[in-house]
mmCIF file of the C-alpha atoms, coordinates in Angstrom:
data_MODEL
# 
_entry.id   MODEL 
# 
loop_
_atom_site.group_PDB 
_atom_site.id 
_atom_site.type_symbol 
_atom_site.label_atom_id 
_atom_site.label_alt_id 
_atom_site.label_comp_id 
_atom_site.label_asym_id 
_atom_site.label_entity_id 
_atom_site.label_seq_id 
_atom_site.pdbx_PDB_ins_code 
_atom_site.Cartn_x 
_atom_site.Cartn_y 
_atom_site.Cartn_z 
_atom_site.occupancy 
_atom_site.B_iso_or_equiv 
_atom_site.pdbx_formal_charge 
_atom_site.auth_seq_id 
_atom_site.auth_comp_id 
_atom_site.auth_asym_id 
_atom_site.auth_atom_id 
_atom_site.pdbx_PDB_model_num 
ATOM 1   C CA . MET A 1 1   ? 28.880  19.485  1.993  1.00 0.00 ? 1   MET A CA 1 
ATOM 2   C CA . MET A 1 2   ? 26.043  18.108  -0.078 1.00 0.00 ? 2   MET A CA 1 
ATOM 3   C CA . GLU A 1 3   ? 22.754  17.429  1.743  1.00 0.00 ? 3   GLU A CA 1 
ATOM 4   C CA . LYS A 1 4   ? 20.774  14.315  0.855  1.00 0.00 ? 4   LYS A CA 1 
ATOM 5   C CA . LEU A 1 5   ? 17.120  13.539  1.179  1.00 0.00 ? 5   LEU A CA 1 
ATOM 6   C CA . ILE A 1 6   ? 16.428  9.840   0.935  1.00 0.00 ? 6   ILE A CA 1 
ATOM 7   C CA . VAL A 1 7   ? 12.854  8.834   0.252  1.00 0.00 ? 7   VAL A CA 1 
ATOM 8   C CA . VAL A 1 8   ? 11.830  5.202   0.543  1.00 0.00 ? 8   VAL A CA 1 
ATOM 9   C CA . ARG A 1 9   ? 8.358   4.273   -0.595 1.00 0.00 ? 9   ARG A CA 1 
ATOM 10  C CA . HIS A 1 10  ? 6.622   1.370   1.133  1.00 0.00 ? 10  HIS A CA 1 
ATOM 11  C CA . SER A 1 11  ? 7.910   -2.064  0.268  1.00 0.00 ? 11  SER A CA 1 
ATOM 12  C CA . GLU A 1 12  ? 6.179   -4.847  -1.647 1.00 0.00 ? 12  GLU A CA 1 
ATOM 13  C CA . ARG A 1 13  ? 2.466   -5.063  -0.718 1.00 0.00 ? 13  ARG A CA 1 
ATOM 14  C CA . LEU A 1 14  ? 0.642   -8.348  -0.247 1.00 0.00 ? 14  LEU A CA 1 
ATOM 15  C CA . ASP A 1 15  ? -2.345  -7.261  -2.351 1.00 0.00 ? 15  ASP A CA 1 
ATOM 16  C CA . GLU A 1 16  ? -0.092  -6.458  -5.306 1.00 0.00 ? 16  GLU A CA 1 
ATOM 17  C CA . VAL A 1 17  ? 1.593   -9.873  -5.154 1.00 0.00 ? 17  VAL A CA 1 
ATOM 18  C CA . ASP A 1 18  ? -1.348  -12.099 -4.228 1.00 0.00 ? 18  ASP A CA 1 
ATOM 19  C CA . GLN A 1 19  ? -4.684  -10.308 -4.407 1.00 0.00 ? 19  GLN A CA 1 
ATOM 20  C CA . ARG A 1 20  ? -6.581  -13.551 -3.822 1.00 0.00 ? 20  ARG A CA 1 
ATOM 21  C CA . GLN A 1 21  ? -4.774  -14.235 -0.535 1.00 0.00 ? 21  GLN A CA 1 
ATOM 22  C CA . TRP A 1 22  ? -5.342  -10.644 0.627  1.00 0.00 ? 22  TRP A CA 1 
ATOM 23  C CA . ASN A 1 23  ? -9.050  -10.871 -0.262 1.00 0.00 ? 23  ASN A CA 1 
ATOM 24  C CA . LYS A 1 24  ? -9.320  -14.055 1.843  1.00 0.00 ? 24  LYS A CA 1 
ATOM 25  C CA . ILE A 1 25  ? -7.750  -12.259 4.824  1.00 0.00 ? 25  ILE A CA 1 
ATOM 26  C CA . VAL A 1 26  ? -10.170 -9.341  4.454  1.00 0.00 ? 26  VAL A CA 1 
ATOM 27  C CA . GLU A 1 27  ? -13.158 -11.701 4.037  1.00 0.00 ? 27  GLU A CA 1 
ATOM 28  C CA . LYS A 1 28  ? -12.191 -13.684 7.139  1.00 0.00 ? 28  LYS A CA 1 
ATOM 29  C CA . LYS A 1 29  ? -11.763 -10.561 9.273  1.00 0.00 ? 29  LYS A CA 1 
ATOM 30  C CA . PHE A 1 30  ? -15.123 -9.129  8.194  1.00 0.00 ? 30  PHE A CA 1 
ATOM 31  C CA . ALA A 1 31  ? -17.116 -12.341 7.766  1.00 0.00 ? 31  ALA A CA 1 
ATOM 32  C CA . HIS A 1 32  ? -19.615 -11.316 10.446 1.00 0.00 ? 32  HIS A CA 1 
ATOM 33  C CA . SER A 1 33  ? -19.459 -7.552  10.051 1.00 0.00 ? 33  SER A CA 1 
ATOM 34  C CA . HIS A 1 34  ? -21.629 -5.195  8.068  1.00 0.00 ? 34  HIS A CA 1 
ATOM 35  C CA . ASP A 1 35  ? -19.267 -2.242  8.547  1.00 0.00 ? 35  ASP A CA 1 
ATOM 36  C CA . SER A 1 36  ? -18.396 -1.513  4.913  1.00 0.00 ? 36  SER A CA 1 
ATOM 37  C CA . HIS A 1 37  ? -16.324 1.517   5.901  1.00 0.00 ? 37  HIS A CA 1 
ATOM 38  C CA . ALA A 1 38  ? -14.065 -0.454  8.248  1.00 0.00 ? 38  ALA A CA 1 
ATOM 39  C CA . ARG A 1 39  ? -13.829 -3.212  5.644  1.00 0.00 ? 39  ARG A CA 1 
ATOM 40  C CA . PHE A 1 40  ? -12.798 -0.688  2.982  1.00 0.00 ? 40  PHE A CA 1 
ATOM 41  C CA . CYS A 1 41  ? -10.143 0.907   5.214  1.00 0.00 ? 41  CYS A CA 1 
ATOM 42  C CA . PHE A 1 42  ? -8.697  -2.431  6.323  1.00 0.00 ? 42  PHE A CA 1 
ATOM 43  C CA . GLY A 1 43  ? -8.770  -3.782  2.771  1.00 0.00 ? 43  GLY A CA 1 
ATOM 44  C CA . SER A 1 44  ? -6.960  -0.671  1.545  1.00 0.00 ? 44  SER A CA 1 
ATOM 45  C CA . ASP A 1 45  ? -4.128  -1.048  4.049  1.00 0.00 ? 45  ASP A CA 1 
ATOM 46  C CA . PRO A 1 46  ? -2.389  -4.365  3.287  1.00 0.00 ? 46  PRO A CA 1 
ATOM 47  C CA . PRO A 1 47  ? 0.822   -5.527  4.968  1.00 0.00 ? 47  PRO A CA 1 
ATOM 48  C CA . ILE A 1 48  ? 4.122   -5.971  3.196  1.00 0.00 ? 48  ILE A CA 1 
ATOM 49  C CA . THR A 1 49  ? 5.182   -9.438  2.087  1.00 0.00 ? 49  THR A CA 1 
ATOM 50  C CA . SER A 1 50  ? 8.081   -11.469 3.492  1.00 0.00 ? 50  SER A CA 1 
ATOM 51  C CA . ASN A 1 51  ? 10.011  -10.351 0.413  1.00 0.00 ? 51  ASN A CA 1 
ATOM 52  C CA . GLY A 1 52  ? 8.967   -6.798  1.303  1.00 0.00 ? 52  GLY A CA 1 
ATOM 53  C CA . VAL A 1 53  ? 10.709  -7.243  4.656  1.00 0.00 ? 53  VAL A CA 1 
ATOM 54  C CA . VAL A 1 54  ? 13.892  -8.309  2.848  1.00 0.00 ? 54  VAL A CA 1 
ATOM 55  C CA . LEU A 1 55  ? 13.640  -5.350  0.465  1.00 0.00 ? 55  LEU A CA 1 
ATOM 56  C CA . SER A 1 56  ? 13.160  -2.980  3.434  1.00 0.00 ? 56  SER A CA 1 
ATOM 57  C CA . ARG A 1 57  ? 16.278  -4.352  5.080  1.00 0.00 ? 57  ARG A CA 1 
ATOM 58  C CA . ASP A 1 58  ? 18.137  -3.881  1.794  1.00 0.00 ? 58  ASP A CA 1 
ATOM 59  C CA . ALA A 1 59  ? 17.012  -0.246  1.786  1.00 0.00 ? 59  ALA A CA 1 
ATOM 60  C CA . ALA A 1 60  ? 18.355  0.095   5.339  1.00 0.00 ? 60  ALA A CA 1 
ATOM 61  C CA . ALA A 1 61  ? 21.702  -1.335  4.208  1.00 0.00 ? 61  ALA A CA 1 
ATOM 62  C CA . THR A 1 62  ? 21.841  1.263   1.437  1.00 0.00 ? 62  THR A CA 1 
ATOM 63  C CA . VAL A 1 63  ? 21.144  4.077   3.898  1.00 0.00 ? 63  VAL A CA 1 
ATOM 64  C CA . LEU A 1 64  ? 23.861  2.697   6.195  1.00 0.00 ? 64  LEU A CA 1 
ATOM 65  C CA . GLU A 1 65  ? 26.335  2.789   3.286  1.00 0.00 ? 65  GLU A CA 1 
ATOM 66  C CA . ILE A 1 66  ? 25.455  6.434   2.655  1.00 0.00 ? 66  ILE A CA 1 
ATOM 67  C CA . ILE A 1 67  ? 25.962  7.225   6.338  1.00 0.00 ? 67  ILE A CA 1 
ATOM 68  C CA . LYS A 1 68  ? 29.323  5.429   6.415  1.00 0.00 ? 68  LYS A CA 1 
ATOM 69  C CA . ALA A 1 69  ? 30.439  7.485   3.396  1.00 0.00 ? 69  ALA A CA 1 
ATOM 70  C CA . ASN A 1 70  ? 29.449  10.657  5.252  1.00 0.00 ? 70  ASN A CA 1 
ATOM 71  C CA . PRO A 1 71  ? 29.627  10.058  9.044  1.00 0.00 ? 71  PRO A CA 1 
ATOM 72  C CA . SER A 1 72  ? 28.337  13.526  9.923  1.00 0.00 ? 72  SER A CA 1 
ATOM 73  C CA . ALA A 1 73  ? 25.069  12.589  8.179  1.00 0.00 ? 73  ALA A CA 1 
ATOM 74  C CA . GLU A 1 74  ? 24.248  10.100  10.938 1.00 0.00 ? 74  GLU A CA 1 
ATOM 75  C CA . LYS A 1 75  ? 23.298  12.938  13.273 1.00 0.00 ? 75  LYS A CA 1 
ATOM 76  C CA . ARG A 1 76  ? 20.729  14.212  10.767 1.00 0.00 ? 76  ARG A CA 1 
ATOM 77  C CA . VAL A 1 77  ? 18.960  10.974  9.876  1.00 0.00 ? 77  VAL A CA 1 
ATOM 78  C CA . VAL A 1 78  ? 15.277  11.092  10.808 1.00 0.00 ? 78  VAL A CA 1 
ATOM 79  C CA . LEU A 1 79  ? 12.750  8.451   9.781  1.00 0.00 ? 79  LEU A CA 1 
ATOM 80  C CA . TYR A 1 80  ? 9.177   9.472   8.976  1.00 0.00 ? 80  TYR A CA 1 
ATOM 81  C CA . SER A 1 81  ? 6.303   7.208   8.023  1.00 0.00 ? 81  SER A CA 1 
ATOM 82  C CA . SER A 1 82  ? 2.609   7.553   7.400  1.00 0.00 ? 82  SER A CA 1 
ATOM 83  C CA . LYS A 1 83  ? 0.290   5.528   9.636  1.00 0.00 ? 83  LYS A CA 1 
ATOM 84  C CA . LEU A 1 84  ? -0.511  3.047   6.851  1.00 0.00 ? 84  LEU A CA 1 
ATOM 85  C CA . LEU A 1 85  ? 0.533   -0.478  7.819  1.00 0.00 ? 85  LEU A CA 1 
ATOM 86  C CA . ARG A 1 86  ? 2.753   -1.139  4.794  1.00 0.00 ? 86  ARG A CA 1 
ATOM 87  C CA . CYS A 1 87  ? 4.610   2.124   5.425  1.00 0.00 ? 87  CYS A CA 1 
ATOM 88  C CA . VAL A 1 88  ? 4.981   1.465   9.143  1.00 0.00 ? 88  VAL A CA 1 
ATOM 89  C CA . GLN A 1 89  ? 6.328   -2.028  8.438  1.00 0.00 ? 89  GLN A CA 1 
ATOM 90  C CA . THR A 1 90  ? 8.815   -0.717  5.869  1.00 0.00 ? 90  THR A CA 1 
ATOM 91  C CA . CYS A 1 91  ? 10.013  2.076   8.150  1.00 0.00 ? 91  CYS A CA 1 
ATOM 92  C CA . TYR A 1 92  ? 10.258  -0.307  11.098 1.00 0.00 ? 92  TYR A CA 1 
ATOM 93  C CA . GLU A 1 93  ? 12.681  -2.585  9.272  1.00 0.00 ? 93  GLU A CA 1 
ATOM 94  C CA . ILE A 1 94  ? 14.831  0.421   8.404  1.00 0.00 ? 94  ILE A CA 1 
ATOM 95  C CA . ALA A 1 95  ? 14.589  1.860   11.932 1.00 0.00 ? 95  ALA A CA 1 
ATOM 96  C CA . THR A 1 96  ? 15.694  -1.377  13.584 1.00 0.00 ? 96  THR A CA 1 
ATOM 97  C CA . GLN A 1 97  ? 18.662  -1.723  11.241 1.00 0.00 ? 97  GLN A CA 1 
ATOM 98  C CA . LEU A 1 98  ? 19.714  1.906   11.791 1.00 0.00 ? 98  LEU A CA 1 
ATOM 99  C CA . LYS A 1 99  ? 18.835  1.774   15.519 1.00 0.00 ? 99  LYS A CA 1 
ATOM 100 C CA . LEU A 1 100 ? 16.732  4.919   15.198 1.00 0.00 ? 100 LEU A CA 1 
ATOM 101 C CA . PRO A 1 101 ? 13.256  5.919   16.349 1.00 0.00 ? 101 PRO A CA 1 
ATOM 102 C CA . MET A 1 102 ? 10.359  6.299   13.923 1.00 0.00 ? 102 MET A CA 1 
ATOM 103 C CA . HIS A 1 103 ? 8.143   9.355   13.537 1.00 0.00 ? 103 HIS A CA 1 
ATOM 104 C CA . VAL A 1 104 ? 4.635   8.624   12.285 1.00 0.00 ? 104 VAL A CA 1 
ATOM 105 C CA . SER A 1 105 ? 2.183   11.115  10.851 1.00 0.00 ? 105 SER A CA 1 
ATOM 106 C CA . THR A 1 106 ? -1.263  10.888  9.347  1.00 0.00 ? 106 THR A CA 1 
ATOM 107 C CA . GLY A 1 107 ? -0.349  13.763  7.029  1.00 0.00 ? 107 GLY A CA 1 
ATOM 108 C CA . LEU A 1 108 ? 2.088   11.662  5.033  1.00 0.00 ? 108 LEU A CA 1 
ATOM 109 C CA . ALA A 1 109 ? -0.777  9.509   3.751  1.00 0.00 ? 109 ALA A CA 1 
ATOM 110 C CA . LEU A 1 110 ? -3.040  12.288  2.552  1.00 0.00 ? 110 LEU A CA 1 
ATOM 111 C CA . THR A 1 111 ? -2.298  11.549  -1.104 1.00 0.00 ? 111 THR A CA 1 
ATOM 112 C CA . ALA A 1 112 ? -2.668  7.760   -0.855 1.00 0.00 ? 112 ALA A CA 1 
ATOM 113 C CA . ALA A 1 113 ? -5.419  6.735   -3.269 1.00 0.00 ? 113 ALA A CA 1 
ATOM 114 C CA . ALA A 1 114 ? -7.341  4.786   -0.618 1.00 0.00 ? 114 ALA A CA 1 
ATOM 115 C CA . VAL A 1 115 ? -7.250  7.709   1.803  1.00 0.00 ? 115 VAL A CA 1 
ATOM 116 C CA . GLU A 1 116 ? -8.374  10.175  -0.860 1.00 0.00 ? 116 GLU A CA 1 
ATOM 117 C CA . SER A 1 117 ? -11.136 7.784   -1.902 1.00 0.00 ? 117 SER A CA 1 
ATOM 118 C CA . CYS A 1 118 ? -12.260 7.300   1.691  1.00 0.00 ? 118 CYS A CA 1 
ATOM 119 C CA . VAL A 1 119 ? -12.448 11.035  2.259  1.00 0.00 ? 119 VAL A CA 1 
ATOM 120 C CA . SER A 1 120 ? -14.618 11.451  -0.822 1.00 0.00 ? 120 SER A CA 1 
ATOM 121 C CA . ALA A 1 121 ? -18.387 11.603  -0.606 1.00 0.00 ? 121 ALA A CA 1 
ATOM 122 C CA . LYS A 1 122 ? -18.519 8.221   -2.301 1.00 0.00 ? 122 LYS A CA 1 
ATOM 123 C CA . HIS A 1 123 ? -18.003 6.548   1.067  1.00 0.00 ? 123 HIS A CA 1 
ATOM 124 C CA . GLY A 1 124 ? -20.292 8.913   2.899  1.00 0.00 ? 124 GLY A CA 1 
ATOM 125 C CA . ARG A 1 125 ? -17.769 10.083  5.477  1.00 0.00 ? 125 ARG A CA 1 
ATOM 126 C CA . SER A 1 126 ? -15.287 12.897  5.538  1.00 0.00 ? 126 SER A CA 1 
ATOM 127 C CA . ASN A 1 127 ? -11.714 12.578  6.761  1.00 0.00 ? 127 ASN A CA 1 
ATOM 128 C CA . SER A 1 128 ? -12.429 9.181   8.253  1.00 0.00 ? 128 SER A CA 1 
ATOM 129 C CA . PHE A 1 129 ? -9.818  6.737   7.013  1.00 0.00 ? 129 PHE A CA 1 
ATOM 130 C CA . ASN A 1 130 ? -9.131  4.305   9.854  1.00 0.00 ? 130 ASN A CA 1 
ATOM 131 C CA . PHE A 1 131 ? -5.396  4.757   10.366 1.00 0.00 ? 131 PHE A CA 1 
ATOM 132 C CA . LEU A 1 132 ? -3.433  2.595   12.761 1.00 0.00 ? 132 LEU A CA 1 
ATOM 133 C CA . SER A 1 133 ? -3.457  4.002   16.276 1.00 0.00 ? 133 SER A CA 1 
ATOM 134 C CA . LEU A 1 134 ? -0.170  4.760   18.023 1.00 0.00 ? 134 LEU A CA 1 
ATOM 135 C CA . GLU A 1 135 ? -0.740  1.703   20.215 1.00 0.00 ? 135 GLU A CA 1 
ATOM 136 C CA . GLU A 1 136 ? -1.224  -0.520  17.155 1.00 0.00 ? 136 GLU A CA 1 
ATOM 137 C CA . ILE A 1 137 ? 1.901   0.913   15.554 1.00 0.00 ? 137 ILE A CA 1 
ATOM 138 C CA . GLN A 1 138 ? 3.906   0.313   18.727 1.00 0.00 ? 138 GLN A CA 1 
ATOM 139 C CA . ALA A 1 139 ? 2.664   -3.300  18.783 1.00 0.00 ? 139 ALA A CA 1 
ATOM 140 C CA . HIS A 1 140 ? 3.981   -3.727  15.213 1.00 0.00 ? 140 HIS A CA 1 
ATOM 141 C CA . CYS A 1 141 ? 7.279   -2.081  16.161 1.00 0.00 ? 141 CYS A CA 1 
ATOM 142 C CA . PRO A 1 142 ? 8.447   -3.579  19.459 1.00 0.00 ? 142 PRO A CA 1 
ATOM 143 C CA . ARG A 1 143 ? 12.180  -2.999  18.915 1.00 0.00 ? 143 ARG A CA 1 
ATOM 144 C CA . THR A 1 144 ? 12.142  0.751   18.276 1.00 0.00 ? 144 THR A CA 1 
ATOM 145 C CA . THR A 1 145 ? 10.685  3.932   19.702 1.00 0.00 ? 145 THR A CA 1 
ATOM 146 C CA . VAL A 1 146 ? 7.723   5.415   17.857 1.00 0.00 ? 146 VAL A CA 1 
ATOM 147 C CA . HIS A 1 147 ? 6.940   9.135   18.068 1.00 0.00 ? 147 HIS A CA 1 
ATOM 148 C CA . CYS A 1 148 ? 3.588   10.452  16.893 1.00 0.00 ? 148 CYS A CA 1 
ATOM 149 C CA . CYS A 1 149 ? 3.761   13.716  14.944 1.00 0.00 ? 149 CYS A CA 1 
ATOM 150 C CA . ASP A 1 150 ? -0.023  14.188  15.176 1.00 0.00 ? 150 ASP A CA 1 
ATOM 151 C CA . ASP A 1 151 ? -0.111  14.904  18.918 1.00 0.00 ? 151 ASP A CA 1 
ATOM 152 C CA . GLU A 1 152 ? -0.208  18.658  19.580 1.00 0.00 ? 152 GLU A CA 1 
ATOM 153 C CA . ASN A 1 153 ? 1.341   18.084  23.014 1.00 0.00 ? 153 ASN A CA 1 
ATOM 154 C CA . SER A 1 154 ? 4.356   16.254  21.615 1.00 0.00 ? 154 SER A CA 1 
ATOM 155 C CA . SER A 1 155 ? 7.715   17.849  20.839 1.00 0.00 ? 155 SER A CA 1 
ATOM 156 C CA . HIS A 1 156 ? 7.495   15.918  17.535 1.00 0.00 ? 156 HIS A CA 1 
ATOM 157 C CA . TYR A 1 157 ? 4.215   17.582  16.485 1.00 0.00 ? 157 TYR A CA 1 
ATOM 158 C CA . ILE A 1 158 ? 3.854   18.607  12.842 1.00 0.00 ? 158 ILE A CA 1 
ATOM 159 C CA . PRO A 1 159 ? 0.594   20.482  12.140 1.00 0.00 ? 159 PRO A CA 1 
ATOM 160 C CA . MET A 1 160 ? -1.536  18.830  9.463  1.00 0.00 ? 160 MET A CA 1 
ATOM 161 C CA . ASN A 1 161 ? -1.611  22.021  7.384  1.00 0.00 ? 161 ASN A CA 1 
ATOM 162 C CA . HIS A 1 162 ? 2.186   21.714  6.936  1.00 0.00 ? 162 HIS A CA 1 
ATOM 163 C CA . TRP A 1 163 ? 1.651   18.431  5.066  1.00 0.00 ? 163 TRP A CA 1 
ATOM 164 C CA . ARG A 1 164 ? -1.248  19.894  3.045  1.00 0.00 ? 164 ARG A CA 1 
ATOM 165 C CA . ASP A 1 165 ? 0.807   22.978  2.153  1.00 0.00 ? 165 ASP A CA 1 
ATOM 166 C CA . ALA A 1 166 ? 3.672   20.777  0.993  1.00 0.00 ? 166 ALA A CA 1 
ATOM 167 C CA . MET A 1 167 ? 1.280   18.711  -1.155 1.00 0.00 ? 167 MET A CA 1 
ATOM 168 C CA . ASN A 1 168 ? -0.126  21.830  -2.817 1.00 0.00 ? 168 ASN A CA 1 
ATOM 169 C CA . ALA A 1 169 ? 3.278   23.437  -3.497 1.00 0.00 ? 169 ALA A CA 1 
# 
């Protein structure tokens, strides 16, 4: 039997479709704030568009077709997402269609340009990208279970060095 690994990148991002609208949202949120770090992190983590939701559901339909063609694969389907909003939203649409839980991990975003930039000395802080908290992710994903892979006390824990080792391989 042939094993399959299906990778779905985040769906269509608002800032890539309408940068002006996204800038207005960022400006409104930080109109009375001088926290440039928080502004940078928020501005680097845009949501998906309404079309992005449709595209995510289309991806779920494709995965369902693959599962139907190979029913034993259903038992091995696991959904992982970084804690970036656009990724969480994309994974959520797939998870609800497949009726599966989501597993979220900070480690999956380590190569995102915004995260790498935030970790650099240019922003004056190390390892300080403001990822969504588990509570925020759960609020975005009310119709599925969300497991955090960053919690050492969880059975879903994946040590951060595993992600770094995979990136450097």
